[in-house]
C-alpha positions in Angstrom: 107.9 76.3 109.7 105.3 73.6 109.2 105.3 70.1 110.8 103.8 66.9 109.7 104.1 63.4 111.1 105.4 62.1 107.8 107.8 64.8 106.9 109.0 67.1 109.7 109.9 69.9 109.3 109.5 72.0 106.2 111.0 75.5 106.1 109.6 78.0 103.8 111.2 81.5 103.8 109.1 84.6 103.7 112.0 86.2 101.9 113.5 85.1 98.7 116.5 83.1 100.0 118.4 82.2 103.1 119.8 85.0 105.3 123.1 86.5 104.4 125.9 87.6 106.7 126.7 91.4 106.5 128.8 94.3 107.6 127.1 96.4 110.2 124.1 94.4 111.2 123.6 95.0 115.0 127.2 95.0 116.2 130.1 92.5 116.2 128.6 90.3 119.0 125.3 90.1 117.1 127.3 89.2 113.9 128.9 86.4 115.8 125.6 85.1 117.0 124.2 85.4 113.4 127.1 83.3 112.1 126.4 80.7 114.8 122.7 80.7 113.7 123.7 80.1 110.1 126.1 77.3 111.0 123.3 75.7 113.2 120.9 76.1 110.2 123.4 74.2 108.0 123.5 71.4 110.6 119.8 71.1 110.8 119.6 71.1 107.0 121.5 67.9 107.0 118.7 66.1 108.8 117.0 63.8 106.3 113.6 64.8 107.7 114.2 68.4 106.9 113.0 69.9 103.7 113.8 73.5 102.6 111.8 75.4 100.0 113.3 78.8 99.0 112.3 81.5 96.6 108.7 81.1 97.9 106.6 83.6 99.6 103.9 82.4 102.0 100.8 84.2 103.0 99.6 87.5 101.3 100.0 90.5 103.5 96.9 92.3 104.6 97.8 95.6 103.1 96.3 97.6 100.2 99.3 97.1 97.8 100.2 93.6 98.8 101.5 91.3 96.1 99.9 87.9 96.0 102.0 85.2 97.7 103.2 82.1 96.0 101.5 80.0 98.7 98.6 80.8 101.1 98.3 79.3 104.5 95.3 77.6 103.3 97.5 75.7 100.8 99.4 74.2 103.7 96.6 73.2 106.0 95.6 69.9 104.4 99.2 68.6 104.4 100.6 69.4 107.8 99.8 68.9 111.5 101.3 72.2 112.6 102.4 75.5 111.3 104.9 77.8 113.1 104.6 81.5 112.1 108.0 83.2 112.4 108.2 85.9 109.7 109.2 88.8 112.0 108.5 92.5 111.7 108.0 93.4 108.0 107.7 97.2 108.1 109.4 100.0 109.8 107.4 102.6 111.9 106.8 106.1 110.5 107.4 109.3 112.4 104.2 110.8 111.1 105.6 114.3 110.4 105.5 116.6 107.2 107.6 115.7 104.3 108.8 112.4 105.7 108.0 110.5 102.6 108.3 113.2 99.9 111.8 114.6 100.1 115.0 113.0 98.6 117.4 112.0 101.3 114.8 110.9 103.9 114.7 107.1 104.3 114.1 104.2 106.6 117.3 102.9 108.3 115.9 99.4 107.8 115.8 100.0 104.0 119.3 101.5 104.1 120.7 98.5 106.0 119.0 96.1 103.7 120.5 98.1 100.7 124.1 97.9 101.8 123.7 94.3 102.9 122.6 93.3 99.4 118.9 92.5 100.1 117.3 92.3 96.6 114.1 93.9 97.8 115.9 97.1 98.7 118.2 97.6 95.7 115.8 100.2 94.2 116.5 102.5 97.1 117.8 105.9 96.0 121.1 106.3 98.0 123.2 109.3 97.4 125.8 110.3 100.0 127.6 112.9 97.8 125.2 115.8 98.4 125.9 116.7 102.1 128.4 116.6 104.9 125.7 116.1 107.6 123.3 113.2 108.3 120.8 112.6 111.1 119.5 109.3 112.4 116.3 109.4 114.3 116.3 106.8 117.0 119.0 105.5 119.5 119.1 101.8 119.1 121.6 99.4 117.6 120.4 99.8 114.1 120.8 103.6 114.4 124.4 103.1 115.4 124.9 100.7 112.5 123.9 103.4 110.1 126.2 105.9 111.7 129.1 103.5 111.8 128.7 102.6 108.0 128.7 106.4 107.2 131.8 107.1 109.2 134.0 104.0 109.0 137.1 104.4 106.8 136.4 102.9 103.4 139.5 100.8 103.4 138.2 98.9 106.4 134.7 98.4 104.8 136.3 97.0 101.6 137.5 94.0 103.6 134.0 93.1 104.7 131.2 91.6 102.6 129.7 95.0 102.0 128.4 95.1 98.4 130.5 96.5 95.7 127.6 98.7 94.8 127.6 100.2 98.3 131.4 100.6 98.2 131.1 102.7 95.0 128.5 104.9 96.7 130.7 105.4 99.7 133.7 106.3 97.4 131.7 109.5 96.6 130.5 110.1 100.1 130.8 113.6 101.6 129.3 112.7 104.9 131.5 113.7 107.8 129.1 114.4 110.7 126.3 112.3 112.0 123.7 113.3 114.6 122.0 110.4 116.4 118.8 111.9 117.9 116.5 110.6 120.6 113.3 112.0 122.2 114.3 111.0 125.8 117.6 111.1 127.8 120.8 109.1 128.0 119.4 106.7 130.5 116.7 105.6 128.0 119.0 104.7 125.0 118.3 101.4 123.4 121.7 100.6 122.0 124.0 98.3 124.0 127.6 98.6 125.2 129.2 96.5 122.5 127.7 98.7 119.7 128.6 101.9 121.6 132.2 100.8 122.1 132.5 100.2 118.4 131.4 103.7 117.7 133.7 105.2 120.2 136.7 103.5 118.6 136.1 104.9 115.1 139.4 106.5 113.9 139.6 110.2 113.2 136.2 110.7 114.6 135.2 113.1 117.5 132.4 112.1 119.8 130.0 114.8 121.2 127.2 114.8 123.7 125.9 116.9 126.6 128.2 116.1 129.5 126.1 118.1 131.9 122.9 116.2 131.0 124.7 112.8 131.5 126.0 113.8 134.9 122.7 115.2 136.1 120.7 112.1 134.9 123.2 109.7 136.5 123.1 111.6 139.8 119.3 111.6 139.8 119.2 107.8 139.2 121.8 107.0 141.8 121.8 103.4 142.8 118.7 102.6 140.9 120.8 101.9 137.8 121.3 98.2 137.0 124.8 96.9 136.1 124.3 96.9 132.3 123.0 100.5 132.4 125.8 101.5 134.7 128.4 100.0 132.2 126.7 101.8 129.4 126.7 105.2 131.1 130.4 104.6 132.1 131.3 104.2 128.4 129.6 107.4 127.6 131.5 109.2 130.3 134.7 107.6 129.0 133.9 108.5 125.5 133.4 112.2 126.4 136.6 112.3 128.4 138.8 110.5 125.8 137.3 111.9 122.6 139.9 113.9 120.6 138.7 117.3 119.4 139.0 118.7 115.9 139.0 115.4 114.1 137.9 115.4 110.4 134.7 113.4 111.3 132.3 113.5 114.2 129.2 111.9 115.6 126.9 113.4 118.2 124.2 112.0 120.5 121.4 114.5 120.9 118.8 114.0 123.5 115.4 115.4 124.3 114.6 116.1 120.7 111.5 115.0 118.7 111.2 115.4 114.9 108.5 117.9 114.0 109.0 118.0 110.2 111.5 117.9 107.4 112.4 120.9 105.3 113.5 120.8 101.6 114.8 122.8 98.8 112.9 123.7 95.6 114.3 120.6 93.8 112.9 118.3 96.5 116.2 117.6 98.4 116.3 117.5 102.2 117.9 120.5 103.7 117.0 120.4 107.4 114.9 118.9 110.1 112.9 120.8 112.7 113.1 119.4 116.2 111.0 120.0 119.2 112.8 120.2 122.6 111.5 117.9 125.3 111.8 117.5 129.1 111.4 114.3 131.0 108.6 113.6 133.4 107.7 110.5 135.5 109.4 108.0 137.6 112.5 106.0 136.8 111.7 103.3 134.2 108.6 105.2 133.1 109.9 108.6 132.1 108.1 110.2 129.3 109.2 112.9 126.9 107.0 116.0 127.1 107.2 118.8 124.6 108.3 122.2 126.0 107.1 124.2 122.9 110.6 125.2 122.0 112.1 124.3 118.6 115.4 124.1 116.9 116.4 123.5 113.3 119.3 121.1 112.4 120.7 121.4 108.9 121.2 118.1 107.1 121.0 116.5 103.7 120.3 112.9 104.8 117.9 111.5 107.4 117.4 108.0 108.5 114.3 106.9 110.4 115.1 104.2 113.0 112.3 104.2 115.6 111.3 100.5 115.4 109.5 98.0 113.4 106.0 96.4 113.1 104.7 93.1 111.9 102.0 92.9 109.3 99.2 90.3 109.2 98.8 87.7 106.5 95.6 86.3 105.1 94.2 83.3 107.0 95.9 84.0 110.3 94.6 86.0 113.3 96.3 89.3 113.8 96.2 92.0 116.5 96.6 95.4 114.6 96.9 97.4 117.8 99.8 95.3 119.2 101.2 94.4 115.9 101.5 90.7 116.7 99.7 87.3 116.1 97.7 86.9 119.3 98.9 83.9 121.3 99.2 82.1 124.6 102.8 80.9 125.1 103.1 80.6 121.4 99.7 79.0 120.6 97.9 81.2 118.2 94.4 82.4 119.5 91.5 83.8 117.5 89.4 86.9 118.1 87.3 84.9 120.6 90.4 83.9 122.6 90.1 80.3 121.4 93.3 78.4 120.6 93.7 77.7 116.9 94.8 74.0 116.9 98.2 73.3 115.3 99.1 77.0 114.7 102.0 78.6 116.6 104.0 81.8 116.6 107.5 82.8 117.7 110.0 85.7 117.7 109.0 89.3 117.0 105.7 88.1 115.5 104.8 86.6 118.8 105.9 89.3 121.2 106.8 92.4 119.3 110.0 93.8 117.8 112.2 93.8 120.9 115.5 92.0 121.4 118.3 90.5 119.3 119.2 87.0 118.1 120.0 85.6 121.6 116.6 86.6 123.1 114.8 85.5 120.0 116.4 82.1 120.2 115.2 81.6 123.8 111.7 82.5 122.7 112.0 80.1 119.8 113.0 77.3 122.1 109.9 78.0 124.4 107.6 77.8 121.4 109.3 74.6 120.2 108.8 73.0 123.6 105.1 73.9 123.4 104.8 72.2 120.1 106.4 69.1 121.2 104.4 69.0 124.4 101.1 69.4 122.4 102.2 66.6 120.0 103.2 64.2 122.8 100.1 65.1 124.7 97.8 64.2 121.7 96.5 67.8 121.6 94.3 68.8 118.5 96.4 69.7 115.5 95.5 71.1 112.1 92.6 69.7 110.3 93.1 67.9 106.9 93.5 64.4 105.6 94.5 61.7 107.9 97.5 60.7 105.8 99.2 64.1 105.5 102.1 64.0 103.0 104.0 67.1 104.0 106.1 68.9 101.4 105.5 66.7 98.4 102.0 68.0 97.4 103.1 71.5 98.2 106.0 71.2 95.8 103.7 69.7 93.2 101.3 72.6 93.6 104.0 75.2 93.1 105.7 73.5 90.2 102.2 73.0 88.5 102.0 76.9 88.4 105.5 77.1 86.8 107.0 78.5 90.1 110.8 77.8 90.5 111.6 76.6 94.0 115.1 76.5 95.5 116.2 73.5 97.6 118.8 73.9 100.3 121.4 72.2 98.1 120.5 74.9 95.5 121.0 77.6 98.1 124.5 76.3 99.0 125.4 76.5 95.3 124.4 80.1 95.2 126.2 80.9 98.5 129.4 79.1 97.3 129.3 81.3 94.1 129.2 84.4 96.3 132.1 83.2 98.3 134.1 82.6 95.0 133.3 86.0 93.7 134.3 87.5 97.1 137.6 85.6 97.1 138.6 87.2 93.8 138.0 90.6 95.2 139.8 89.8 98.5 136.7 89.9 100.7 134.5 87.2 102.4 131.8 87.2 99.7 130.2 89.3 97.0 126.5 89.1 97.2 124.1 88.8 94.3 121.7 91.7 94.3 118.8 90.2 92.3 116.9 87.0 92.5 117.5 86.6 88.8 121.2 86.5 89.3 120.9 83.9 91.9 118.7 81.7 89.9 121.1 81.8 86.9 123.6 80.0 89.1 121.3 77.0 89.0 120.7 77.0 85.3 
């Protein structure tokens, strides 16, 4: 987001178009929050002082294979008083183990979620669920459970959602029946929340497995030190173990104290198994670390999804802390390598504090940064350098159009969105998403 006194604010998306609703996401509660965010965005877009520029990338990433952006930060500086950086965490974290990026069937959970949600950038992902009955997910957060839920939810239920038709056809051929969700620490350290766990425990015709003894011993050790949300979560796990029906056609398992050591493949390059190191926990409550015991086990599988977190990537013209993976800042005010505040430049969300939290916590953070911007403006603090009569979005649009770049207004986006709703209605679902930018732009011809 960028701000000028004459035209406030301008939104420029790092991705191609506005966000889309989806099946899966990060749980039903998170989907409700997402819907509220979209509705709020619609309300903001009605403000006459608001300008939206879509189909426009801003800031070339500082990576070896980065594609040049449509706009650089330097292109914006002369025309605005402030820039708010809020482009999130662009990449997923790697495990750093053998064959992680060379075998068919091993992929990032983030890419898989983007694929089944219809994100154009992920549609080249090779997704084949017909080769195996067993999948593993490395990581125990909400996204890990999302992946497991998509793999195990009855197809008739998924057809009623806005899951893409492309993904529905892939699921029609799926042989996946068993999903192992693997974490390096214990049940007290899981990152998923009660709502998402409850949805998993309610999957029809699906047995839930986990080490009942480990859960009991960890809860006994923690005793009264557990806070209320964690107690509720552990209670759900206990209930899940007790009420799970055996011998169901599908199953999902929480495996603890396991760290990936490497992936094993067949001669044709297909994943066949994952080697896991067995851990033990050391340290005090809240700071318990997984320590390798030296023991190993092998888990057969034909699919593996990496879900161990995300990281932000720096863009040209903006300070970036490679070690922390954030834009360095003080309460949202961007600071340079010498710890000096960069006037008129701000950060919010995961880019500001790291990839932790969901929509609700990110909104609170956004409000804090917004308050800082307003306070600086009202307090006559230094803002971006540039011409005294800053014109905001008009010269930016002129610059883009002079290069032959096609921009998308918010009115244009709503036309695209409505066409998706129309296509979905014909298929008896909320929407049918376009899978390429070219398809979206054709709506505007």
